[in-house]
N, CA, C, O and the ligand as a Tripos MOL2 file, in Angstrom:
@<TRIPOS>MOLECULE
protein
  293   291    74     0     0
PROTEIN
NO_CHARGES

@<TRIPOS>ATOM
      1 N          37.4640 -102.4600  -83.1620 N.3       1 MET1
      2 CA         36.3730 -101.4640  -83.1300 C.3       1 MET1
      3 C          36.6220 -100.7870  -81.6590 C.2       1 MET1
      4 O          36.6970 -101.3690  -80.5760 O.2       1 MET1
      5 N          36.7300  -99.3440  -81.9450 N.am      2 GLU2
      6 CA         37.0410  -98.5720  -80.6980 C.3       2 GLU2
      7 C          35.9100  -97.8390  -80.3410 C.2       2 GLU2
      8 O          35.3370  -97.2970  -81.2860 O.2       2 GLU2
      9 N          35.4280  -97.6750  -79.2150 N.am      3 GLU3
     10 CA         34.4160  -96.7670  -78.8220 C.3       3 GLU3
     11 C          34.7820  -95.8860  -77.6420 C.2       3 GLU3
     12 O          35.0390  -96.4080  -76.5570 O.2       3 GLU3
     13 N          34.8190  -94.5040  -77.8170 N.am      4 LYS4
     14 CA         35.2230  -93.6890  -76.7660 C.3       4 LYS4
     15 C          33.7700  -93.2210  -76.0660 C.2       4 LYS4
     16 O          32.6650  -92.9980  -76.5590 O.2       4 LYS4
     17 N          34.2040  -93.1820  -74.8880 N.am      5 LYS5
     18 CA         33.0140  -92.6950  -73.8850 C.3       5 LYS5
     19 C          33.1060  -91.2400  -73.9360 C.2       5 LYS5
     20 O          34.0560  -90.6470  -73.4240 O.2       5 LYS5
     21 N          32.0450  -90.5780  -74.6020 N.am      6 VAL6
     22 CA         31.8650  -89.1620  -74.7860 C.3       6 VAL6
     23 C          30.4760  -88.7820  -74.0820 C.2       6 VAL6
     24 O          29.5750  -89.6200  -74.0540 O.2       6 VAL6
     25 N          30.3490  -87.8090  -73.6460 N.am      7 TYR7
     26 CA         29.1720  -87.2190  -72.8980 C.3       7 TYR7
     27 C          28.2790  -86.6740  -74.0070 C.2       7 TYR7
     28 O          27.0640  -86.7330  -73.8180 O.2       7 TYR7
     29 N          28.7040  -86.1920  -75.0510 N.am      8 GLU8
     30 CA         27.8690  -85.5070  -76.1320 C.3       8 GLU8
     31 C          28.5820  -85.8680  -77.4520 C.2       8 GLU8
     32 O          29.7980  -85.7020  -77.5480 O.2       8 GLU8
     33 N          27.8000  -86.3930  -78.5380 N.am      9 SER9
     34 CA         28.2830  -86.3790  -79.8380 C.3       9 SER9
     35 C          27.3100  -85.7600  -80.8920 C.2       9 SER9
     36 O          26.1930  -86.2360  -81.0950 O.2       9 SER9
     37 N          27.8260  -84.6190  -81.5820 N.am     10 ILE10
     38 CA         26.9800  -84.0030  -82.1530 C.3      10 ILE10
     39 C          27.5130  -83.9660  -83.6910 C.2      10 ILE10
     40 O          28.6120  -83.5180  -84.0190 O.2      10 ILE10
     41 N          26.6560  -84.4520  -84.4760 N.am     11 GLU11
     42 CA         27.0620  -84.4880  -85.9310 C.3      11 GLU11
     43 C          27.3360  -82.9820  -86.5410 C.2      11 GLU11
     44 O          26.6310  -81.9960  -86.3260 O.2      11 GLU11
     45 N          28.4430  -83.0300  -87.2970 N.am     12 ALA12
     46 CA         28.5130  -81.7230  -88.1060 C.3      12 ALA12
     47 C          27.2250  -81.6100  -89.2840 C.2      12 ALA12
     48 O          26.9280  -82.3830  -90.1940 O.2      12 ALA12
     49 N          26.7160  -80.5310  -88.9260 N.am     13 ASP13
     50 CA         25.5560  -80.4450  -90.0880 C.3      13 ASP13
     51 C          26.2100  -79.8430  -91.3320 C.2      13 ASP13
     52 O          27.0630  -78.9750  -91.1470 O.2      13 ASP13
     53 N          25.8630  -80.2570  -92.7390 N.am     14 ALA14
     54 CA         26.3330  -79.8650  -93.9440 C.3      14 ALA14
     55 C          26.2840  -78.3090  -93.9490 C.2      14 ALA14
     56 O          27.0790  -77.6250  -94.5920 O.2      14 ALA14
     57 N          25.2260  -77.7830  -93.1350 N.am     15 SER15
     58 CA         24.9850  -76.2830  -93.3360 C.3      15 SER15
     59 C          25.8580  -75.4810  -92.6340 C.2      15 SER15
     60 O          25.9210  -74.2740  -92.8710 O.2      15 SER15
     61 N          26.6470  -76.1000  -91.6650 N.am     16 LEU16
     62 CA         27.5060  -75.5480  -90.7620 C.3      16 LEU16
     63 C          28.8790  -75.0790  -91.4040 C.2      16 LEU16
     64 O          29.6090  -75.9750  -91.8270 O.2      16 LEU16
     65 N          29.2940  -73.7950  -91.5150 N.am     17 VAL17
     66 CA         30.3550  -73.4110  -92.1370 C.3      17 VAL17
     67 C          31.1460  -72.7010  -91.2400 C.2      17 VAL17
     68 O          30.4190  -72.1260  -90.4300 O.2      17 VAL17
     69 N          32.6040  -72.4510  -90.9960 N.am     18 CYS18
     70 CA         33.3460  -71.6220  -90.2160 C.3      18 CYS18
     71 C          32.9250  -70.1380  -90.8720 C.2      18 CYS18
     72 O          32.8210  -69.9610  -92.0860 O.2      18 CYS18
     73 N          32.7300  -69.2380  -89.9940 N.am     19 GLY19
     74 CA         32.7600  -68.1010  -90.5180 C.3      19 GLY19
     75 C          33.7370  -67.0890  -90.9360 C.2      19 GLY19
     76 O          33.5720  -66.0360  -91.5520 O.2      19 GLY19
     77 N          34.8970  -67.7000  -90.4130 N.am     20 GLN20
     78 CA         36.1390  -67.0320  -90.8800 C.3      20 GLN20
     79 C          36.8680  -67.6260  -92.1840 C.2      20 GLN20
     80 O          37.3720  -66.9430  -93.0760 O.2      20 GLN20
     81 N          36.8260  -69.0720  -92.1240 N.am     21 CYS21
     82 CA         37.5230  -69.6750  -93.3790 C.3      21 CYS21
     83 C          36.5300  -70.3000  -94.4310 C.2      21 CYS21
     84 O          36.9150  -70.8380  -95.4690 O.2      21 CYS21
     85 N          35.3070  -70.1820  -94.0830 N.am     22 GLN22
     86 CA         34.2110  -70.5950  -94.9110 C.3      22 GLN22
     87 C          34.6270  -72.1660  -95.4180 C.2      22 GLN22
     88 O          34.5120  -72.6070  -96.5620 O.2      22 GLN22
     89 N          35.1140  -72.8330  -94.2900 N.am     23 GLU23
     90 CA         35.3340  -74.3110  -94.4500 C.3      23 GLU23
     91 C          34.0730  -74.9490  -93.8310 C.2      23 GLU23
     92 O          33.5780  -74.4130  -92.8400 O.2      23 GLU23
     93 N          33.5840  -75.9430  -94.3010 N.am     24 PRO24
     94 CA         32.4440  -76.8260  -93.7250 C.3      24 PRO24
     95 C          33.1440  -77.5500  -92.3950 C.2      24 PRO24
     96 O          34.2780  -78.0260  -92.3360 O.2      24 PRO24
     97 N          32.2510  -77.4990  -91.4700 N.am     25 LEU25
     98 CA         32.7220  -78.1100  -90.1990 C.3      25 LEU25
     99 C          32.7420  -79.6690  -90.0370 C.2      25 LEU25
    100 O          31.7880  -80.3320  -90.4440 O.2      25 LEU25
    101 N          33.7710  -80.2220  -89.4730 N.am     26 VAL26
    102 CA         33.7660  -81.4750  -89.3450 C.3      26 VAL26
    103 C          33.6910  -81.9150  -87.8700 C.2      26 VAL26
    104 O          34.0850  -81.1870  -86.9590 O.2      26 VAL26
    105 N          33.0930  -83.3070  -87.6530 N.am     27 LYS27
    106 CA         33.1620  -83.8400  -86.1930 C.3      27 LYS27
    107 C          34.5490  -83.7990  -85.6830 C.2      27 LYS27
    108 O          35.4570  -84.0870  -86.4630 O.2      27 LYS27
    109 N          34.7850  -83.5090  -84.5930 N.am     28 GLY28
    110 CA         35.9690  -83.6900  -83.9030 C.3      28 GLY28
    111 C          35.9380  -83.6740  -82.5210 C.2      28 GLY28
    112 O          35.0290  -83.0760  -81.9460 O.2      28 GLY28
    113 N          36.9300  -84.3310  -81.8260 N.am     29 SER29
    114 CA         36.9270  -84.4640  -80.3760 C.3      29 SER29
    115 C          37.3780  -82.9770  -79.5840 C.2      29 SER29
    116 O          38.2210  -82.1510  -79.9350 O.2      29 SER29
    117 N          36.5800  -82.9840  -78.5230 N.am     30 ALA30
    118 CA         36.7580  -81.6910  -77.8490 C.3      30 ALA30
    119 C          36.6440  -81.9580  -76.3570 C.2      30 ALA30
    120 O          36.3870  -83.0790  -75.9200 O.2      30 ALA30
    121 N          36.8370  -80.9270  -75.6140 N.am     31 LYS31
    122 CA         36.4510  -81.0100  -74.1140 C.3      31 LYS31
    123 C          35.7600  -79.8000  -73.8540 C.2      31 LYS31
    124 O          36.1670  -78.7020  -74.2340 O.2      31 LYS31
    125 N          34.4390  -80.0400  -73.0350 N.am     32 PHE32
    126 CA         33.6680  -78.9000  -72.5700 C.3      32 PHE32
    127 C          33.8970  -78.8210  -71.1560 C.2      32 PHE32
    128 O          33.6350  -79.7640  -70.4090 O.2      32 PHE32
    129 N          34.3890  -77.6960  -70.7480 N.am     33 SER33
    130 CA         34.6670  -77.4050  -69.3600 C.3      33 SER33
    131 C          33.4080  -76.7990  -68.8310 C.2      33 SER33
    132 O          32.7360  -76.0880  -69.5780 O.2      33 SER33
    133 N          33.0690  -77.0060  -67.7050 N.am     34 TYR34
    134 CA         31.8660  -76.4290  -66.9910 C.3      34 TYR34
    135 C          32.0710  -76.6180  -65.5520 C.2      34 TYR34
    136 O          32.4250  -77.7060  -65.0990 O.2      34 TYR34
    137 N          31.8420  -75.5050  -64.7650 N.am     35 MET35
    138 CA         32.0400  -75.6470  -63.4010 C.3      35 MET35
    139 C          33.2600  -76.3360  -62.9170 C.2      35 MET35
    140 O          33.1720  -76.8900  -61.8220 O.2      35 MET35
    141 N          34.2880  -76.3840  -63.5050 N.am     36 GLY36
    142 CA         35.5310  -76.8100  -63.1720 C.3      36 GLY36
    143 C          36.0070  -78.1810  -63.5950 C.2      36 GLY36
    144 O          37.1600  -78.5870  -63.4530 O.2      36 GLY36
    145 N          34.9000  -78.9220  -64.1820 N.am     37 ASN37
    146 CA         34.8760  -80.1440  -64.7060 C.3      37 ASN37
    147 C          35.2240  -80.2530  -66.2820 C.2      37 ASN37
    148 O          34.7200  -79.3710  -66.9790 O.2      37 ASN37
    149 N          35.9460  -81.1300  -66.8700 N.am     38 ALA38
    150 CA         36.0500  -81.1370  -68.2590 C.3      38 ALA38
    151 C          35.2130  -82.5420  -68.8840 C.2      38 ALA38
    152 O          35.3890  -83.6640  -68.4090 O.2      38 ALA38
    153 N          34.3930  -82.2850  -69.8930 N.am     39 PHE39
    154 CA         33.5820  -83.4650  -70.2070 C.3      39 PHE39
    155 C          34.0500  -83.7560  -71.7420 C.2      39 PHE39
    156 O          34.0960  -82.8870  -72.6130 O.2      39 PHE39
    157 N          34.3480  -84.9640  -71.9020 N.am     40 PRO40
    158 CA         34.9870  -85.2290  -73.3460 C.3      40 PRO40
    159 C          33.5350  -85.1080  -74.4160 C.2      40 PRO40
    160 O          32.4720  -85.6390  -74.0940 O.2      40 PRO40
    161 N          33.6790  -84.4710  -75.4710 N.am     41 VAL41
    162 CA         32.5240  -84.4100  -76.2180 C.3      41 VAL41
    163 C          32.8920  -84.3720  -77.6400 C.2      41 VAL41
    164 O          34.0780  -84.1790  -77.9080 O.2      41 VAL41
    165 N          32.0950  -84.5190  -78.5260 N.am     42 GLU42
    166 CA         32.3640  -84.3490  -79.8850 C.3      42 GLU42
    167 C          31.4850  -83.5560  -80.7370 C.2      42 GLU42
    168 O          30.2980  -83.8160  -80.9330 O.2      42 GLU42
    169 N          32.1270  -82.5790  -81.2290 N.am     43 LEU43
    170 CA         31.2270  -81.4520  -81.6960 C.3      43 LEU43
    171 C          31.8850  -80.9710  -83.2280 C.2      43 LEU43
    172 O          33.0620  -81.1450  -83.5480 O.2      43 LEU43
    173 N          30.9700  -80.4130  -83.9710 N.am     44 PRO44
    174 CA         31.4730  -79.8290  -85.1540 C.3      44 PRO44
    175 C          32.7250  -78.5840  -84.9100 C.2      44 PRO44
    176 O          32.6060  -77.5540  -84.2460 O.2      44 PRO44
    177 N          33.6750  -78.9590  -85.5140 N.am     45 MET45
    178 CA         34.8160  -77.8600  -85.7030 C.3      45 MET45
    179 C          35.2820  -77.4450  -86.9320 C.2      45 MET45
    180 O          34.9720  -78.0780  -87.9420 O.2      45 MET45
    181 N          35.9850  -76.4660  -86.9840 N.am     46 CYS46
    182 CA         36.6200  -76.1600  -88.3580 C.3      46 CYS46
    183 C          37.8910  -76.8800  -88.4340 C.2      46 CYS46
    184 O          38.6790  -76.7160  -87.5020 O.2      46 CYS46
    185 N          38.2060  -77.6410  -89.3860 N.am     47 PRO47
    186 CA         39.3740  -78.3170  -89.8340 C.3      47 PRO47
    187 C          40.6410  -77.4230  -89.9170 C.2      47 PRO47
    188 O          41.7730  -77.8430  -89.6780 O.2      47 PRO47
    189 N          40.3490  -76.1840  -90.2700 N.am     48 LYS48
    190 CA         41.4480  -75.1920  -90.5440 C.3      48 LYS48
    191 C          41.6530  -74.6000  -89.0760 C.2      48 LYS48
    192 O          42.4210  -75.1740  -88.3040 O.2      48 LYS48
    193 N          41.0540  -73.6040  -88.7440 N.am     49 CYS49
    194 CA         41.3380  -72.7540  -87.5050 C.3      49 CYS49
    195 C          40.8090  -73.3070  -86.3090 C.2      49 CYS49
    196 O          40.8100  -72.6190  -85.2880 O.2      49 CYS49
    197 N          40.2470  -74.7460  -86.3050 N.am     50 LYS50
    198 CA         39.9530  -75.3630  -85.0080 C.3      50 LYS50
    199 C          38.8190  -74.4450  -84.1380 C.2      50 LYS50
    200 O          38.7830  -74.5230  -82.9100 O.2      50 LYS50
    201 N          38.1110  -73.7730  -84.7230 N.am     51 LEU51
    202 CA         37.0010  -72.9910  -84.1480 C.3      51 LEU51
    203 C          35.8780  -74.2610  -83.8670 C.2      51 LEU51
    204 O          35.5520  -75.0770  -84.7290 O.2      51 LEU51
    205 N          35.3690  -74.2340  -82.4650 N.am     52 ILE52
    206 CA         34.4320  -75.3700  -82.1170 C.3      52 ILE52
    207 C          33.1400  -74.6270  -81.9310 C.2      52 ILE52
    208 O          32.9630  -73.5890  -81.2920 O.2      52 ILE52
    209 N          32.2170  -75.3860  -82.6410 N.am     53 TYR53
    210 CA         30.6720  -74.9180  -82.6290 C.3      53 TYR53
    211 C          29.9810  -75.7010  -81.5710 C.2      53 TYR53
    212 O          29.8350  -76.9230  -81.5670 O.2      53 TYR53
    213 N          29.5480  -74.8040  -80.6230 N.am     54 VAL54
    214 CA         28.8470  -75.3030  -79.5590 C.3      54 VAL54
    215 C          27.2520  -74.9230  -79.5840 C.2      54 VAL54
    216 O          26.7920  -73.8190  -79.2930 O.2      54 VAL54
    217 N          26.5410  -76.0270  -79.9770 N.am     55 PRO55
    218 CA         25.1880  -75.7970  -80.1060 C.3      55 PRO55
    219 C          24.3790  -75.2870  -78.7420 C.2      55 PRO55
    220 O          24.7480  -75.5830  -77.6060 O.2      55 PRO55
    221 N          23.3790  -74.5840  -79.0050 N.am     56 GLU56
    222 CA         22.8450  -73.7550  -77.6950 C.3      56 GLU56
    223 C          22.3200  -74.8050  -76.6420 C.2      56 GLU56
    224 O          22.4010  -74.7070  -75.4180 O.2      56 GLU56
    225 N          21.7140  -75.9220  -77.4420 N.am     57 GLU57
    226 CA         21.0840  -76.9980  -76.5710 C.3      57 GLU57
    227 C          22.2770  -77.6910  -75.5720 C.2      57 GLU57
    228 O          22.0210  -78.1120  -74.4440 O.2      57 GLU57
    229 N          23.3170  -77.7220  -76.0520 N.am     58 LEU58
    230 CA         24.6660  -78.1880  -75.2930 C.3      58 LEU58
    231 C          25.0420  -77.3950  -74.2520 C.2      58 LEU58
    232 O          25.2860  -77.8060  -73.1180 O.2      58 LEU58
    233 N          25.0970  -76.1520  -74.6550 N.am     59 ALA59
    234 CA         25.7770  -74.9800  -73.7720 C.3      59 ALA59
    235 C          24.6120  -74.7790  -72.5610 C.2      59 ALA59
    236 O          24.9570  -74.3070  -71.4780 O.2      59 ALA59
    237 N          23.4210  -75.1100  -72.7800 N.am     60 LEU60
    238 CA         22.5250  -74.9540  -71.6690 C.3      60 LEU60
    239 C          22.0320  -76.1620  -71.1070 C.2      60 LEU60
    240 O          22.5850  -76.6340  -70.1130 O.2      60 LEU60
    241 N          20.9550  -76.7690  -71.6880 N.am     61 GLY61
    242 CA         20.3200  -77.8790  -71.1230 C.3      61 GLY61
    243 C          21.1450  -79.2690  -70.8080 C.2      61 GLY61
    244 O          21.0960  -79.9410  -69.7770 O.2      61 GLY61
    245 N          21.8710  -79.4890  -71.9240 N.am     62 ARG62
    246 CA         22.5770  -80.9160  -71.7920 C.3      62 ARG62
    247 C          23.6510  -80.9420  -70.7690 C.2      62 ARG62
    248 O          23.9170  -81.8540  -69.9860 O.2      62 ARG62
    249 N          24.2540  -79.7230  -70.9180 N.am     63 VAL63
    250 CA         25.3680  -79.7440  -69.7980 C.3      63 VAL63
    251 C          25.0930  -79.7380  -68.4650 C.2      63 VAL63
    252 O          25.8800  -80.2600  -67.6740 O.2      63 VAL63
    253 N          23.8220  -79.0850  -68.0160 N.am     64 LEU64
    254 CA         23.1960  -79.0980  -66.8990 C.3      64 LEU64
    255 C          22.7420  -80.3760  -66.4360 C.2      64 LEU64
    256 O          22.8020  -80.6670  -65.2420 O.2      64 LEU64
    257 N          22.2730  -81.1880  -67.3380 N.am     65 LYS65
    258 CA         21.9090  -82.5790  -67.0410 C.3      65 LYS65
    259 C          23.3430  -83.4770  -66.7570 C.2      65 LYS65
    260 O          23.4290  -84.3510  -65.8950 O.2      65 LYS65
    261 N          24.1890  -83.1570  -67.4620 N.am     66 VAL66
    262 CA         25.5000  -83.9480  -67.1120 C.3      66 VAL66
    263 C          26.0140  -83.5810  -65.7040 C.2      66 VAL66
    264 O          26.4750  -84.5200  -65.0560 O.2      66 VAL66
    265 N          26.0080  -82.5750  -65.2340 N.am     67 GLU67
    266 CA         26.4680  -81.9160  -64.0040 C.3      67 GLU67
    267 C          25.6310  -82.8970  -62.9880 C.2      67 GLU67
    268 O          26.1840  -83.5350  -62.0920 O.2      67 GLU67
    269 N          24.2590  -82.9280  -63.2450 N.am     68 LYS68
    270 CA         23.2810  -83.4580  -62.2620 C.3      68 LYS68
    271 C          23.5170  -84.7740  -61.9570 C.2      68 LYS68
    272 O          23.4210  -85.2070  -60.8090 O.2      68 LYS68
    273 N          23.9020  -85.6200  -63.1710 N.am     69 GLU69
    274 CA         24.4350  -86.9950  -63.0120 C.3      69 GLU69
    275 C          25.4300  -87.3460  -62.2830 C.2      69 GLU69
    276 O          25.4610  -88.4320  -61.7050 O.2      69 GLU69
    277 N          26.5350  -86.3130  -62.2080 N.am     70 LEU70
    278 CA         27.7370  -86.3930  -61.5640 C.3      70 LEU70
    279 C          27.4690  -86.2340  -60.2150 C.2      70 LEU70
    280 O          28.1310  -86.9350  -59.4490 O.2      70 LEU70
    281 N          26.4660  -85.3030  -59.6430 N.am     71 GLU71
    282 CA         26.2200  -85.0770  -58.3220 C.3      71 GLU71
    283 C          25.6680  -86.1410  -57.6520 C.2      71 GLU71
    284 O          25.9850  -86.3770  -56.4860 O.2      71 GLU71
    285 N          24.6830  -86.9730  -58.4060 N.am     72 ASP72
    286 CA         24.0630  -88.0770  -57.8420 C.3      72 ASP72
    287 C          25.1030  -89.1890  -57.4290 C.2      72 ASP72
    288 O          24.7560  -90.0060  -56.5760 O.2      72 ASP72
    289 N          26.1310  -89.2500  -57.8880 N.am     73 LYS73
    290 CA         27.2440  -90.4490  -57.6140 C.3      73 LYS73
    291 C          27.5720  -90.5660  -56.2960 C.2      73 LYS73
    292 O          28.3870  -91.4140  -55.9360 O.2      73 LYS73
    293 ZN         37.8540  -71.6740  -89.6100 Zn       74 ZN74
@<TRIPOS>BOND
     1     1     2 1
     2     2     3 1
     3     3     4 2
     4     3     5 am
     5     5     6 1
     6     6     7 1
     7     7     8 2
     8     7     9 am
     9     9    10 1
    10    10    11 1
    11    11    12 2
    12    11    13 am
    13    13    14 1
    14    14    15 1
    15    15    16 2
    16    15    17 am
    17    17    18 1
    18    18    19 1
    19    19    20 2
    20    19    21 am
    21    21    22 1
    22    22    23 1
    23    23    24 2
    24    23    25 am
    25    25    26 1
    26    26    27 1
    27    27    28 2
    28    27    29 am
    29    29    30 1
    30    30    31 1
    31    31    32 2
    32    31    33 am
    33    33    34 1
    34    34    35 1
    35    35    36 2
    36    35    37 am
    37    37    38 1
    38    38    39 1
    39    39    40 2
    40    39    41 am
    41    41    42 1
    42    42    43 1
    43    43    44 2
    44    43    45 am
    45    45    46 1
    46    46    47 1
    47    47    48 2
    48    47    49 am
    49    49    50 1
    50    50    51 1
    51    51    52 2
    52    51    53 am
    53    53    54 1
    54    54    55 1
    55    55    56 2
    56    55    57 am
    57    57    58 1
    58    58    59 1
    59    59    60 2
    60    59    61 am
    61    61    62 1
    62    62    63 1
    63    63    64 2
    64    63    65 am
    65    65    66 1
    66    66    67 1
    67    67    68 2
    68    67    69 am
    69    69    70 1
    70    70    71 1
    71    71    72 2
    72    71    73 am
    73    73    74 1
    74    74    75 1
    75    75    76 2
    76    75    77 am
    77    77    78 1
    78    78    79 1
    79    79    80 2
    80    79    81 am
    81    81    82 1
    82    82    83 1
    83    83    84 2
    84    83    85 am
    85    85    86 1
    86    86    87 1
    87    87    88 2
    88    87    89 am
    89    89    90 1
    90    90    91 1
    91    91    92 2
    92    91    93 am
    93    93    94 1
    94    94    95 1
    95    95    96 2
    96    95    97 am
    97    97    98 1
    98    98    99 1
    99    99   100 2
   100    99   101 am
   101   101   102 1
   102   102   103 1
   103   103   104 2
   104   103   105 am
   105   105   106 1
   106   106   107 1
   107   107   108 2
   108   107   109 am
   109   109   110 1
   110   110   111 1
   111   111   112 2
   112   111   113 am
   113   113   114 1
   114   114   115 1
   115   115   116 2
   116   115   117 am
   117   117   118 1
   118   118   119 1
   119   119   120 2
   120   119   121 am
   121   121   122 1
   122   122   123 1
   123   123   124 2
   124   123   125 am
   125   125   126 1
   126   126   127 1
   127   127   128 2
   128   127   129 am
   129   129   130 1
   130   130   131 1
   131   131   132 2
   132   131   133 am
   133   133   134 1
   134   134   135 1
   135   135   136 2
   136   135   137 am
   137   137   138 1
   138   138   139 1
   139   139   140 2
   140   139   141 am
   141   141   142 1
   142   142   143 1
   143   143   144 2
   144   143   145 am
   145   145   146 1
   146   146   147 1
   147   147   148 2
   148   147   149 am
   149   149   150 1
   150   150   151 1
   151   151   152 2
   152   151   153 am
   153   153   154 1
   154   154   155 1
   155   155   156 2
   156   155   157 am
   157   157   158 1
   158   158   159 1
   159   159   160 2
   160   159   161 am
   161   161   162 1
   162   162   163 1
   163   163   164 2
   164   163   165 am
   165   165   166 1
   166   166   167 1
   167   167   168 2
   168   167   169 am
   169   169   170 1
   170   170   171 1
   171   171   172 2
   172   171   173 am
   173   173   174 1
   174   174   175 1
   175   175   176 2
   176   175   177 am
   177   177   178 1
   178   178   179 1
   179   179   180 2
   180   179   181 am
   181   181   182 1
   182   182   183 1
   183   183   184 2
   184   183   185 am
   185   185   186 1
   186   186   187 1
   187   187   188 2
   188   187   189 am
   189   189   190 1
   190   190   191 1
   191   191   192 2
   192   191   193 am
   193   193   194 1
   194   194   195 1
   195   195   196 2
   196   195   197 am
   197   197   198 1
   198   198   199 1
   199   199   200 2
   200   199   201 am
   201   201   202 1
   202   202   203 1
   203   203   204 2
   204   203   205 am
   205   205   206 1
   206   206   207 1
   207   207   208 2
   208   207   209 am
   209   209   210 1
   210   210   211 1
   211   211   212 2
   212   211   213 am
   213   213   214 1
   214   214   215 1
   215   215   216 2
   216   215   217 am
   217   217   218 1
   218   218   219 1
   219   219   220 2
   220   219   221 am
   221   221   222 1
   222   222   223 1
   223   223   224 2
   224   223   225 am
   225   225   226 1
   226   226   227 1
   227   227   228 2
   228   227   229 am
   229   229   230 1
   230   230   231 1
   231   231   232 2
   232   231   233 am
   233   233   234 1
   234   234   235 1
   235   235   236 2
   236   235   237 am
   237   237   238 1
   238   238   239 1
   239   239   240 2
   240   239   241 am
   241   241   242 1
   242   242   243 1
   243   243   244 2
   244   243   245 am
   245   245   246 1
   246   246   247 1
   247   247   248 2
   248   247   249 am
   249   249   250 1
   250   250   251 1
   251   251   252 2
   252   251   253 am
   253   253   254 1
   254   254   255 1
   255   255   256 2
   256   255   257 am
   257   257   258 1
   258   258   259 1
   259   259   260 2
   260   259   261 am
   261   261   262 1
   262   262   263 1
   263   263   264 2
   264   263   265 am
   265   265   266 1
   266   266   267 1
   267   267   268 2
   268   267   269 am
   269   269   270 1
   270   270   271 1
   271   271   272 2
   272   271   273 am
   273   273   274 1
   274   274   275 1
   275   275   276 2
   276   275   277 am
   277   277   278 1
   278   278   279 1
   279   279   280 2
   280   279   281 am
   281   281   282 1
   282   282   283 1
   283   283   284 2
   284   283   285 am
   285   285   286 1
   286   286   287 1
   287   287   288 2
   288   287   289 am
   289   289   290 1
   290   290   291 1
   291   291   292 2
@<TRIPOS>SUBSTRUCTURE
     1 MET1         2 RESIDUE 1 A MET
     2 GLU2         6 RESIDUE 1 A GLU
     3 GLU3        10 RESIDUE 1 A GLU
     4 LYS4        14 RESIDUE 1 A LYS
     5 LYS5        18 RESIDUE 1 A LYS
     6 VAL6        22 RESIDUE 1 A VAL
     7 TYR7        26 RESIDUE 1 A TYR
     8 GLU8        30 RESIDUE 1 A GLU
     9 SER9        34 RESIDUE 1 A SER
    10 ILE10       38 RESIDUE 1 A ILE
    11 GLU11       42 RESIDUE 1 A GLU
    12 ALA12       46 RESIDUE 1 A ALA
    13 ASP13       50 RESIDUE 1 A ASP
    14 ALA14       54 RESIDUE 1 A ALA
    15 SER15       58 RESIDUE 1 A SER
    16 LEU16       62 RESIDUE 1 A LEU
    17 VAL17       66 RESIDUE 1 A VAL
    18 CYS18       70 RESIDUE 1 A CYS
    19 GLY19       74 RESIDUE 1 A GLY
    20 GLN20       78 RESIDUE 1 A GLN
    21 CYS21       82 RESIDUE 1 A CYS
    22 GLN22       86 RESIDUE 1 A GLN
    23 GLU23       90 RESIDUE 1 A GLU
    24 PRO24       94 RESIDUE 1 A PRO
    25 LEU25       98 RESIDUE 1 A LEU
    26 VAL26      102 RESIDUE 1 A VAL
    27 LYS27      106 RESIDUE 1 A LYS
    28 GLY28      110 RESIDUE 1 A GLY
    29 SER29      114 RESIDUE 1 A SER
    30 ALA30      118 RESIDUE 1 A ALA
    31 LYS31      122 RESIDUE 1 A LYS
    32 PHE32      126 RESIDUE 1 A PHE
    33 SER33      130 RESIDUE 1 A SER
    34 TYR34      134 RESIDUE 1 A TYR
    35 MET35      138 RESIDUE 1 A MET
    36 GLY36      142 RESIDUE 1 A GLY
    37 ASN37      146 RESIDUE 1 A ASN
    38 ALA38      150 RESIDUE 1 A ALA
    39 PHE39      154 RESIDUE 1 A PHE
    40 PRO40      158 RESIDUE 1 A PRO
    41 VAL41      162 RESIDUE 1 A VAL
    42 GLU42      166 RESIDUE 1 A GLU
    43 LEU43      170 RESIDUE 1 A LEU
    44 PRO44      174 RESIDUE 1 A PRO
    45 MET45      178 RESIDUE 1 A MET
    46 CYS46      182 RESIDUE 1 A CYS
    47 PRO47      186 RESIDUE 1 A PRO
    48 LYS48      190 RESIDUE 1 A LYS
    49 CYS49      194 RESIDUE 1 A CYS
    50 LYS50      198 RESIDUE 1 A LYS
    51 LEU51      202 RESIDUE 1 A LEU
    52 ILE52      206 RESIDUE 1 A ILE
    53 TYR53      210 RESIDUE 1 A TYR
    54 VAL54      214 RESIDUE 1 A VAL
    55 PRO55      218 RESIDUE 1 A PRO
    56 GLU56      222 RESIDUE 1 A GLU
    57 GLU57      226 RESIDUE 1 A GLU
    58 LEU58      230 RESIDUE 1 A LEU
    59 ALA59      234 RESIDUE 1 A ALA
    60 LEU60      238 RESIDUE 1 A LEU
    61 GLY61      242 RESIDUE 1 A GLY
    62 ARG62      246 RESIDUE 1 A ARG
    63 VAL63      250 RESIDUE 1 A VAL
    64 LEU64      254 RESIDUE 1 A LEU
    65 LYS65      258 RESIDUE 1 A LYS
    66 VAL66      262 RESIDUE 1 A VAL
    67 GLU67      266 RESIDUE 1 A GLU
    68 LYS68      270 RESIDUE 1 A LYS
    69 GLU69      274 RESIDUE 1 A GLU
    70 LEU70      278 RESIDUE 1 A LEU
    71 GLU71      282 RESIDUE 1 A GLU
    72 ASP72      286 RESIDUE 1 A ASP
    73 LYS73      290 RESIDUE 1 A LYS
    74 ZN74       293 GROUP 0 **** ****
């Protein structure tokens, strides 16, 4: 049993499809860069062209929270 440390894991919703390929998105590993730091995350992405779907909640609130936790160390 493997468990990776990821800051955010977002399931691919069945309604999410790639605008270019019309392929349903699948959950995959990605890195979210913010303020010079890279955070490992799991996000819905296109299996064909690797387009990564970034939900608005992650782009704004969640990432700011992650950065706050790092500052407190
Ligand atoms: Zn695609």
